[in-house]
C-alpha positions as CSV (number, residue, x, y, z in Angstrom):
1,M,11.0,-33.2,8.7
2,P,11.1,-29.9,6.8
3,S,13.2,-27.0,8.2
4,L,11.3,-24.1,9.8
5,T,14.3,-21.8,9.3
6,S,13.2,-18.4,7.8
7,K,9.5,-19.3,7.8
8,P,7.7,-16.4,9.6
9,I,5.0,-17.0,12.2
10,A,2.6,-14.5,13.8
11,I,1.4,-15.3,17.3
12,T,-1.5,-13.6,19.2
13,G,-1.6,-13.5,23.0
14,A,2.2,-13.6,22.8
15,S,3.0,-11.4,25.9
16,S,2.8,-14.4,28.3
17,G,1.9,-18.1,28.8
18,I,1.7,-20.5,25.9
19,G,1.9,-17.6,23.3
20,L,5.2,-16.3,24.7
21,A,6.7,-19.8,25.2
22,T,5.7,-20.7,21.6
23,A,7.3,-17.5,20.3
24,L,10.6,-18.4,22.0
25,A,10.5,-22.0,20.9
26,C,9.7,-21.0,17.3
27,A,12.6,-18.5,17.3
28,K,15.0,-21.2,18.5
29,A,13.8,-23.3,15.6
30,G,14.8,-20.5,13.2
31,M,11.4,-18.9,12.6
32,P,11.1,-15.1,12.4
33,V,8.4,-14.2,14.9
34,A,5.8,-11.5,15.0
35,L,4.6,-11.2,18.6
36,A,1.1,-9.7,19.0
37,A,-0.8,-8.6,22.2
38,R,-2.1,-5.6,23.9
39,R,0.8,-5.3,26.4
40,Q,3.5,-3.7,24.4
41,D,6.1,-3.5,27.3
42,R,6.0,-7.3,27.6
43,L,6.3,-7.8,23.9
44,Q,9.3,-5.6,23.7
45,D,11.0,-7.6,26.5
46,A,10.3,-10.8,24.4
47,V,11.7,-9.2,21.3
48,R,14.9,-8.3,23.1
49,E,15.2,-11.9,24.4
50,I,14.7,-13.4,21.0
51,T,17.2,-11.0,19.4
52,K,19.7,-11.6,22.1
53,M,19.7,-15.4,21.3
54,G,20.2,-14.6,17.6
55,G,16.6,-14.8,16.4
56,K,14.4,-12.3,14.5
57,A,11.3,-10.8,16.1
58,I,9.0,-7.8,16.0
59,A,6.3,-6.6,18.4
60,I,2.9,-5.5,17.2
61,A,0.1,-4.0,19.3
62,C,-3.0,-6.1,18.6
63,D,-6.5,-6.4,20.1
64,V,-7.9,-9.6,18.4
65,T,-11.5,-8.3,18.8
66,K,-10.6,-5.6,16.2
67,P,-10.4,-7.0,12.6
68,E,-8.2,-4.1,11.5
69,D,-5.6,-4.9,14.2
70,C,-5.4,-8.5,13.0
71,Q,-5.1,-7.4,9.4
72,R,-2.3,-5.0,10.4
73,L,-0.6,-7.9,12.2
74,V,-0.5,-9.9,9.0
75,D,0.5,-6.9,6.9
76,E,3.4,-5.9,9.1
77,T,4.6,-9.5,9.4
78,I,4.8,-9.7,5.6
79,A,6.3,-6.3,5.3
80,H,9.0,-7.0,7.8
81,F,9.8,-10.7,7.0
82,G,8.8,-10.9,3.3
83,S,6.0,-13.5,3.9
84,I,3.9,-15.3,6.5
85,Y,4.1,-19.1,6.8
86,S,2.1,-19.7,10.0
87,V,-0.3,-17.9,12.3
88,F,-1.1,-19.0,15.8
89,A,-4.5,-17.8,17.1
90,N,-3.7,-18.1,20.8
91,A,-5.3,-15.1,22.5
92,G,-8.1,-16.0,24.8
93,Y,-9.4,-16.1,28.4
94,G,-11.7,-18.0,30.7
95,I,-14.6,-17.1,33.0
96,E,-16.1,-19.1,35.8
97,A,-19.9,-18.8,36.1
98,R,-23.0,-20.9,36.1
99,A,-24.6,-21.3,32.7
100,D,-27.9,-19.9,34.0
101,T,-26.5,-16.8,35.7
102,I,-23.7,-15.7,33.4
103,T,-24.7,-12.4,31.8
104,D,-25.3,-11.8,28.1
105,Q,-22.5,-9.3,28.0
106,E,-20.1,-11.8,29.6
107,L,-21.0,-14.4,27.0
108,R,-20.6,-11.9,24.1
109,D,-17.2,-10.8,25.4
110,I,-15.7,-14.2,25.8
111,F,-16.9,-15.3,22.3
112,E,-15.7,-12.0,20.8
113,T,-12.2,-12.7,22.0
114,N,-11.9,-16.5,21.9
115,F,-13.9,-17.3,18.8
116,F,-14.3,-14.2,16.7
117,G,-10.7,-13.1,17.6
118,T,-9.5,-16.4,16.2
119,M,-11.5,-15.9,12.9
120,F,-10.2,-12.3,12.6
121,T,-6.7,-13.5,13.0
122,I,-7.0,-16.4,10.6
123,R,-8.7,-14.8,7.7
124,P,-6.1,-12.2,6.6
125,A,-3.3,-14.8,7.1
126,L,-5.1,-17.4,5.1
127,A,-5.5,-14.9,2.2
128,A,-1.7,-14.6,2.0
129,M,-1.1,-18.4,2.4
130,K,-3.5,-19.1,-0.5
131,Q,-1.4,-16.9,-2.7
132,A,1.7,-18.8,-1.7
133,S,0.0,-22.2,-1.7
134,S,1.7,-22.9,1.6
135,G,1.1,-22.3,5.2
136,H,0.1,-23.6,8.6
137,I,-2.8,-22.3,10.7
138,L,-2.6,-23.1,14.5
139,I,-5.6,-22.6,16.8
140,C,-5.2,-22.8,20.6
141,S,-8.4,-24.6,21.6
142,S,-8.4,-26.7,24.8
143,A,-8.9,-30.2,26.2
144,G,-12.2,-28.8,27.4
145,S,-13.4,-28.3,23.9
146,K,-14.5,-31.9,23.9
147,I,-16.7,-31.8,27.0
148,G,-18.9,-29.4,29.0
149,V,-17.4,-28.6,32.4
150,P,-19.6,-27.2,35.3
151,L,-19.0,-23.5,35.8
152,M,-16.9,-23.3,32.7
153,S,-19.5,-23.8,30.0
154,A,-18.9,-20.4,28.3
155,Y,-15.2,-21.1,28.0
156,T,-15.5,-24.7,26.9
157,A,-18.2,-23.7,24.4
158,S,-15.9,-21.0,22.8
159,K,-13.1,-23.6,22.6
160,A,-15.5,-26.1,21.0
161,M,-16.3,-23.6,18.3
162,Q,-12.6,-23.1,17.7
163,D,-12.1,-26.9,17.5
164,H,-15.1,-27.3,15.1
165,V,-13.9,-24.5,12.8
166,G,-10.4,-25.9,12.8
167,R,-11.6,-29.4,11.8
168,A,-13.8,-28.0,9.0
169,M,-11.0,-25.8,7.6
170,R,-8.5,-28.7,7.8
171,L,-10.7,-30.7,5.4
172,E,-11.8,-27.7,3.3
173,L,-8.1,-26.7,2.6
174,E,-6.9,-30.2,2.0
175,G,-4.7,-30.3,-1.1
176,T,-3.9,-26.5,-1.1
177,G,-0.6,-26.8,0.8
178,I,-2.1,-25.2,3.9
179,H,-2.3,-27.2,7.1
180,V,-4.7,-26.5,10.0
181,S,-4.1,-27.8,13.5
182,T,-5.9,-27.3,16.8
183,I,-4.0,-27.4,20.1
184,H,-5.7,-29.0,23.1
185,P,-3.7,-28.2,26.3
186,I,-4.8,-29.1,29.8
187,G,-4.2,-26.7,32.7
188,T,-0.8,-24.9,32.5
189,H,1.3,-22.8,34.7
190,T,0.3,-19.4,33.2
191,E,-1.6,-16.2,34.1
192,F,-4.8,-17.9,33.0
193,S,-6.0,-18.4,36.6
194,K,-5.4,-14.8,37.5
195,V,-7.2,-13.5,34.5
196,L,-10.1,-15.9,35.0
197,I,-10.6,-14.6,38.5
198,E,-10.6,-11.0,37.2
199,H,-13.3,-11.9,34.7
200,S,-15.2,-13.8,37.3
201,D,-15.6,-10.7,39.6
202,G,-12.9,-11.9,41.9
203,R,-14.8,-15.1,42.8
204,K,-12.7,-18.0,44.0
205,R,-12.2,-20.6,41.3
206,Q,-13.8,-24.0,41.8
207,S,-12.7,-25.4,38.5
208,E,-8.9,-25.0,39.1
209,T,-6.7,-27.7,37.7
210,P,-4.6,-29.1,40.6
211,K,-1.0,-27.8,40.5
212,H,0.5,-31.3,40.3
213,K,-1.6,-32.0,37.1
214,K,-0.6,-28.8,35.3
215,Q,1.9,-28.8,32.5
216,T,4.6,-26.3,31.7
217,V,4.1,-23.8,28.9
218,E,7.5,-25.0,27.5
219,H,6.2,-28.5,27.1
220,V,3.1,-27.2,25.2
221,A,5.3,-25.0,23.0
222,G,7.5,-28.0,22.2
223,T,4.5,-30.0,20.9
224,I,3.5,-27.0,18.8
225,V,6.9,-26.7,17.2
226,R,6.9,-30.4,16.4
227,C,3.5,-30.0,14.8
228,L,4.9,-27.2,12.6
229,E,7.7,-29.6,11.6
230,K,5.4,-32.5,11.0
231,P,1.8,-31.3,10.6
232,K,-1.1,-33.1,12.2
233,G,-4.7,-32.2,12.8
234,E,-4.9,-32.2,16.6
235,V,-2.1,-31.6,19.1
236,W,-2.6,-33.1,22.6
237,P,0.3,-32.2,25.0
238,H,-1.2,-34.6,27.6
239,F,-2.2,-37.8,25.8
240,P,-3.9,-39.5,28.9
241,T,-6.4,-36.7,28.8
242,R,-7.1,-37.4,25.2
243,L,-7.9,-41.0,26.0
244,A,-10.1,-40.1,29.0
245,L,-12.1,-37.7,26.9
246,A,-12.5,-40.3,24.1
247,A,-13.9,-42.6,26.7
248,A,-16.2,-39.9,28.0
249,T,-17.6,-39.4,24.5
250,L,-18.3,-43.2,24.3
251,V,-19.9,-43.4,27.7
252,P,-21.5,-40.0,28.5
253,N,-23.5,-41.1,31.5
254,F,-20.3,-42.3,33.2
255,A,-18.6,-39.0,32.3
256,D,-21.5,-37.1,33.9
257,S,-21.2,-39.1,37.1
258,V,-17.5,-38.3,37.3
259,L,-18.1,-34.6,36.7
260,R,-21.0,-34.5,39.1
261,K,-18.9,-36.0,41.9
262,K,-16.0,-33.5,41.3
263,F,-18.4,-30.6,41.1
264,K,-20.2,-31.5,44.4
265,L,-16.8,-32.1,46.1
266,K,-15.5,-28.7,45.0
267,Q,-18.7,-27.0,46.1
268,A,-18.4,-28.6,49.5
269,R,-14.8,-27.3,49.9
């Protein structure tokens, strides 16, 4: 497997969760890391931690809904480290709401961050990668990108868009030296639940992943680093879920019956 040493990566949503864990894992693998998010205090803490363990890192304030911020992220990564090898479009959030009652603004906001934020992040990085004829684009989609989940349709739809764009780009860029991978985690131990509740007007979550089924962010980050070392199209940190969703695609009526039972049970609770 090729060494990742001295190959810079820029990561959005890097102040916590999968983004932060991936930044730490990449730094341990020898990659200079540009951490991007809106919370500068947390980014600076991460930079200090990476520097303390002998790595290289910078913190860049970035709101992925602003194309100029994403352009600056790429520009500063190149200016500081000399190049950009990889970009991880990770920033995103969820909202729990019925498909027939979610507001237009709520829909626009989640697509602005999850989908358009991904595109704004990828485009300037891709321009630099094309000049170098080398690079790796990473997109944090979700296991939910393959199926519509009750109360989470806006979120899963935005993740499906990321998945579809990632697959198309993977084929469009074949032979250019640039890899494109989509990441499909299940529920993880992160701030995702807290943020989801905030965006859902404090409503109690009915679509919460049971704690015993969640994975650690360190496990997800490890699968991402391995993908950087040995590129592949889709990264599934929880393989049984991948098999289950493949079966759901083959037998949609059965999948609907399972989702229906779980939805009714959660509503009853």
